[in-house]
Every structure is written in structure tokens, then in C-alpha cells.
N, C-alpha and C positions, 0 to 999 in steps of 0.2 A: 462491642454485638449492635450500638446504634446504626452500622452503617452497612450490618448484616445482607440485607437486603442491594444493597448498592453493591456488593462484590459476587451477590446469588450474578444479579446481572449483570460481571462482569466474565462469570463464570460463561453464560447464557450465549453471548455474544460474540468469546472469542474460545472458544473450543475448541474449534475448528486450526487455528492455528497456535493455540498454549495449550498448559498443560495444569493444572493446579493447584495448589495442597496447600490446608490447612497441619500446622504443628499443635497442636495440646499442648503449651507449657507452665507452667509453677504459676499458682493460683493467684494474680494482683492483690486482687480482694477479698481473700477468705475472712471467714467470719471469728477465725481466732487470734488472726494478725488486723493487718491497717486493712477497716471495714468501711464501707456507706454503709445505710440505713434504710433499712426497704432495699439490700442486694438479694441476691441468688444465696440463698445460706449451703455455700463450698469451704468445709474448714482444709487447710493446711495439709498440702498429699503430704503422706508419710509412705507411700506402697506406691505402686503400679495398678495395684488397682483403684484408691484411692485416684488414680490420677486419672485411669478408665469409667468409674464411675461420675465424674466431675461433667468428663467429656460427653457423659449422656445430655447435658444439660444444651451443650453442643447439637446436640448430634438431634433434639426435637426441633431445632427449628431451622431441620432439611439442608443442609448445605450440599452442593451440587459436584461437593469434590471430596476426595479423601479426605477421611479425618485421620492424623494419626497424632501416637504421642511422645512427648520430649521422653530422656532419660530422667529418672532418679535425681541423676547429678547436674540433670539441666545443662546437658550438652547442647542442645539449637539456640536456649534463649539466652545464654552464655557469651555462642560466640556468634550472633547473630542480632543484638543486644535488643531482644525483642520485648520484653519486660513493658509495659504490660499485654502491647497486640504495637506487631508494627508488618508494615507490606515491601516483601522486594522482586525484583524480580531478577531472572538469572537467562543467560544464554548463552551456551556453549559452555558451562558450570562459569562464567563467572557473574558477579554481580553487575548488571548495567543501572540500575535503579536501587536505592535503597531510600524509603519511605521514614518521615522523622516519624518517632512516638509518640503514640497513641494513646489517646484515644484523642486530642487533638490537634494531634497533626498526621494525621491519619486520613487518607485524602486518596481513596480507587480512582476519581476521575484521572488524576496523575500517571497513575498504572495504566486507564484507559486511553489517554491522551499517545502515549506511548505504544501502544497494541494498534491503535488507529495507524499509525506508519507503516505498521508492519504488513499491515494487508496488504 
């Protein structure tokens, strides 16, 4: 969430050449799991409805792209090693960029550099 504004700026700047999507995955810092103090209060998702309710916190930040939910089996999270967050760039069904695990290795500017070359 720290770089959410930067991600939204990517969408504004490159929506003419790229489609963007956020997949809301399992909660990395659930209050009934491994949590930070003074964090948003979200419990581990026990149902798709729980995940949908948790994703509404993200929706309040007005993402400029669709937000979809991962399955309760966490298929997207496990397939893309996305926990707690990660950026990917796909072209023609192939991964052409796999970002580092966030939040410390979450660098939207790396996506920006690739998309600039594609313009």
C-alpha cells in the first residue's frame, strides 16, 4: 500500500498500451496471524466473502484498474509467489518481468522503465 499512488500513476500513464489488474490475495498481516501493531484490522480470510470484505479496504484507495479476488485455495498467490505483494508484467501470455517480493523489493519504477520502451 505504500506505493499505491505510484502504481495508480503507472495506470494513468500507460493504460493506452497496457492492461492493469490487481489480484487481492490472502492477507499477509492478519490480526489473528502475523500482524503489525497499528495496522488495518483484517482477519485471515475464511471464505470468499471475507476476502471480498477485506478487498473493500483497498477499493477505498480508488485503484484505477479492476480488482479481482484470488481463490480460497490461493492459486494466484502460490503460482506467482505473490505474498505479501509482487509486480508482474506479462506480454503474449509470458512473464517478461517478475518483481521482487514487496514491500521492500516492490519497485513500480522498474515496470515504468519497461513500459516506456514499449511506447
